[in-house]
C-alpha positions as CSV (number, residue, x, y, z in Angstrom):
1,M,230.7,58.5,29.0
2,N,232.3,57.2,32.0
3,Y,233.0,53.6,32.8
4,S,229.5,52.5,35.4
5,K,227.2,54.5,32.0
6,R,228.8,52.6,29.7
7,I,228.7,49.6,31.1
8,A,224.6,50.3,32.1
9,L,224.3,51.2,28.1
10,R,225.3,47.7,27.5
11,A,222.9,45.7,30.0
12,V,220.0,48.0,27.8
13,F,221.1,46.7,25.0
14,A,221.4,43.5,26.0
15,A,218.4,43.4,27.4
16,L,216.7,44.8,24.0
17,A,218.4,42.3,22.0
18,V,216.9,39.4,23.9
19,T,213.0,41.2,24.1
20,L,213.8,40.9,20.2
21,M,215.2,37.6,20.2
22,G,211.9,36.3,22.6
23,T,209.5,38.0,19.9
24,C,211.3,36.0,17.2
25,L,211.0,33.0,18.7
26,V,207.4,33.8,19.9
27,L,206.6,34.2,15.9
28,S,208.1,31.0,14.5
29,A,207.6,28.6,17.4
30,R,203.7,29.1,16.8
31,A,202.9,25.4,15.0
32,D,200.7,22.8,15.5
33,G,199.7,20.0,13.8
34,I,196.3,18.2,13.6
35,A,197.6,14.6,14.2
36,S,201.2,15.5,15.7
37,S,198.8,17.1,18.4
38,F,196.4,14.6,18.7
39,S,195.7,13.3,22.8
40,G,194.0,10.4,23.7
41,S,194.4,11.1,27.6
42,S,193.4,14.4,27.8
43,N,190.2,16.1,25.8
44,P,190.5,19.5,25.7
45,N,194.2,19.3,24.6
46,G,195.6,22.5,24.7
47,A,194.4,24.7,22.0
48,W,192.4,21.3,20.9
49,S,189.0,19.6,21.9
50,Y,187.8,16.2,20.0
51,G,183.5,16.8,20.1
52,Q,180.6,16.7,17.9
53,Y,178.8,19.5,16.2
54,V,175.2,20.4,15.3
55,E,175.2,22.4,12.6
56,S,171.3,23.2,13.3
57,S,172.4,25.2,16.8
58,S,175.8,25.3,15.9
59,T,176.6,23.7,18.9
60,F,179.9,21.9,20.3
61,T,180.0,19.3,22.6
62,L,183.1,17.3,24.4
63,L,183.9,13.7,23.0
64,A,183.8,12.0,26.7
65,A,184.3,8.8,25.7
66,T,187.0,5.5,24.5
67,N,186.0,3.5,21.4
68,S,187.8,0.3,22.7
69,T,187.4,-1.8,18.5
70,A,190.2,1.1,17.4
71,C,192.8,-1.2,16.9
72,G,194.8,0.0,20.1
73,L,195.2,3.7,18.6
74,P,193.9,6.9,21.0
75,N,190.5,7.6,20.4
76,W,187.6,9.7,21.5
77,S,184.0,8.7,20.9
78,G,180.3,9.4,21.4
79,S,177.7,7.1,23.3
80,P,175.3,5.8,22.8
81,G,177.0,3.8,19.6
82,G,180.6,4.8,19.6
83,F,180.1,7.3,16.9
84,P,181.2,10.0,16.1
85,V,185.0,9.2,16.6
86,V,187.8,10.9,16.2
87,V,191.5,8.4,16.0
88,G,195.0,9.5,16.8
89,N,197.7,7.4,14.5
90,N,201.4,8.5,15.6
91,T,202.7,5.3,15.9
92,G,205.1,6.2,12.9
93,S,203.7,3.6,10.6
94,S,200.1,3.1,8.8
95,V,197.5,1.5,10.6
96,T,195.5,-1.3,9.2
97,C,191.8,-1.6,10.9
98,G,188.7,-3.9,9.0
99,S,188.0,-2.0,6.3
100,W,190.3,1.2,6.6
101,T,193.5,2.1,6.9
102,L,195.1,4.7,8.6
103,P,198.6,6.6,7.7
104,T,200.9,7.7,10.3
105,D,200.2,12.0,11.4
106,T,196.6,11.2,10.7
107,L,193.6,11.4,12.3
108,N,190.3,9.4,11.2
109,M,187.5,11.4,11.3
110,H,184.0,9.3,11.5
111,P,180.9,10.5,11.7
112,T,177.7,9.2,13.4
113,D,174.6,8.3,11.5
114,T,172.5,11.8,11.7
115,A,172.7,14.6,8.8
116,G,172.9,17.4,10.6
117,T,175.9,15.8,13.3
118,D,178.8,16.4,12.2
119,S,182.6,14.6,13.9
120,D,184.7,18.0,15.1
121,V,188.4,18.6,15.5
122,R,188.5,22.1,17.3
123,W,190.9,24.5,18.0
124,T,190.7,27.6,19.7
125,A,193.7,30.4,18.6
126,P,195.6,31.5,21.4
127,A,196.4,34.8,20.4
128,L,195.5,37.9,18.0
129,G,198.2,36.7,14.9
130,T,197.3,35.9,11.6
131,Y,197.3,31.8,10.7
132,L,198.1,29.3,7.8
133,I,196.1,26.3,7.8
134,N,197.4,23.7,6.1
135,G,196.1,20.6,5.2
136,T,194.0,17.5,3.0
137,Y,191.0,15.4,3.8
138,S,190.7,11.9,2.8
139,A,189.0,9.0,2.0
140,L,190.1,5.9,4.0
141,D,187.3,3.8,3.2
142,S,184.4,3.4,0.8
143,T,183.8,7.0,2.3
144,T,181.1,9.4,0.4
145,T,181.7,12.8,3.2
146,F,180.8,16.2,2.7
147,D,183.5,18.4,5.3
148,R,184.1,21.8,5.6
149,I,186.5,24.5,7.7
150,L,185.0,26.4,9.8
151,V,186.0,30.5,11.4
152,N,183.9,31.1,14.5
153,G,180.6,28.8,12.8
154,L,180.9,30.5,9.2
155,S,182.2,27.9,6.6
156,V,185.8,28.9,4.8
157,F,185.7,25.7,2.8
158,S,184.4,22.6,2.1
159,T,184.4,19.5,-0.4
160,N,183.1,16.2,-1.0
161,I,185.0,12.9,-0.4
162,D,183.7,10.3,-2.6
163,S,185.0,7.6,-5.3
164,L,185.7,10.9,-7.9
165,N,187.2,13.2,-5.4
166,T,188.5,10.9,-2.8
167,S,191.1,13.6,-1.5
168,A,191.1,17.5,-1.1
169,S,194.0,19.8,0.3
170,F,193.4,23.3,1.3
171,S,195.4,25.9,2.0
172,L,194.0,28.8,3.7
173,T,195.5,32.3,5.5
174,E,193.4,33.8,8.0
175,T,193.7,36.7,10.7
176,L,192.2,35.1,14.3
177,S,191.7,36.8,17.8
178,A,192.6,35.1,20.9
179,G,189.9,33.4,21.5
180,T,188.5,32.3,18.3
181,T,188.0,28.8,17.1
182,I,188.3,26.7,14.2
183,D,185.8,23.5,13.4
184,F,187.7,20.6,10.7
185,T,184.5,18.8,10.5
186,V,182.8,15.3,8.6
187,N,179.3,14.9,8.3
188,C,178.1,11.5,7.0
189,C,176.0,12.1,4.1
190,S,177.5,13.6,0.7
191,G,175.4,13.4,-2.4
192,L,173.2,10.3,-2.9
193,D,174.6,8.3,-0.2
194,Q,172.9,8.8,3.2
195,N,173.9,7.0,5.4
196,F,177.7,7.1,7.8
197,N,178.7,3.7,6.5
198,N,182.5,2.9,5.6
199,D,182.6,7.3,6.1
200,S,186.3,6.9,7.7
201,T,187.8,10.0,6.6
202,G,191.4,11.2,6.6
203,L,192.2,14.9,8.3
204,T,196.1,15.7,8.7
205,G,198.0,19.2,7.8
206,T,199.3,22.0,10.4
207,I,198.3,25.3,11.9
208,N,201.5,27.6,11.9
209,L,201.3,31.7,12.9
210,N,202.3,33.8,10.1
211,S,206.3,34.4,11.0
212,A,205.3,38.1,9.3
213,A,202.3,38.7,12.0
214,T,202.1,41.6,14.1
215,P,204.3,40.8,17.7
216,E,202.0,39.9,20.3
217,P,200.7,42.8,22.4
218,P,202.7,42.0,25.6
219,T,206.0,41.5,23.7
220,L,205.0,45.0,22.0
221,L,205.1,46.9,25.4
222,L,208.2,44.6,26.5
223,M,210.0,46.3,23.6
224,F,208.7,50.1,23.8
225,A,209.6,49.2,27.8
226,G,213.5,48.2,26.2
227,T,213.9,51.2,24.2
228,A,212.0,53.8,26.7
229,L,214.8,52.8,28.6
230,L,217.8,53.0,26.1
231,L,216.9,56.7,25.0
232,P,218.0,59.0,28.5
233,L,221.4,57.1,27.4
234,L,221.2,57.6,24.6
235,R,220.5,61.5,25.2
236,H,223.4,61.5,27.1
237,R,225.6,60.0,24.8
238,L,225.5,62.5,22.4
239,S,225.3,65.8,24.6
C-alpha cells in the first residue's frame, strides 16, 4: 500500500470514529428535566408544552396567560380565573407563596375547578427511542388531587395525592416514536373532595433516552456510509 492510500485509509477510519462518537453523544445527551426545562417566556418550549387537558375529548390546549399572583415565579395559566396554572421554580431555593411552598427544580401544577379538566405538562418525543421517565408527584398544600401520566392519551400511571398519600414516585420505561406525547396531568377531584381549593401539586423528574437504545435511522445511515467507504480500501489492502 502506497503512502497516499495509507493516508486515505486513516481518513476513513477517522470519519468512522467521529460517526460512532456522534452516535454515543446522541444516545447520552438527550435528557430533559421536567422542572429544570421550564420556561415562563415560551409555550411551547422545545419538547415541552404547558396547558390544560379535557378528558372527555382528549383535547390539549396551551395556556396563554401569566398569573401575576405566583409570587414572582414564571408561570402559565388559564383564563378566566387564572386556572389551571403551571408554576416553575428554578431559583435554587424554596419559595413560599400563601399556603404553599414550592421547592427548587419543581413545578406547581394547580388544576381548575372542573373535574374533567386537568392541569397538564406535555412532553413530545423528538425521536424514536426507549425513554426512562422518573419523578414524583407530591402535595404542596392540603392537596387532594388525582394525577396521571398518559402516553398518546392512554394512562400508564395514576395516583391520588392527599393527606394519606403525600407523594408518589414513578419510574417508567417507554418505547416511543417521534411525535409521541407524554402528558403529566393533575385533576382537582380526588375521593370525597370535589373542589380545587388548596390543590397545589408538585411535579419533578426527568425524561432520559435509554443509552442502550438503537441509534436513530439518520445516524445508522452515516455509519453504513462510512463502512461502505472503508470496505474497498480494506479489500485492496488484503489483496
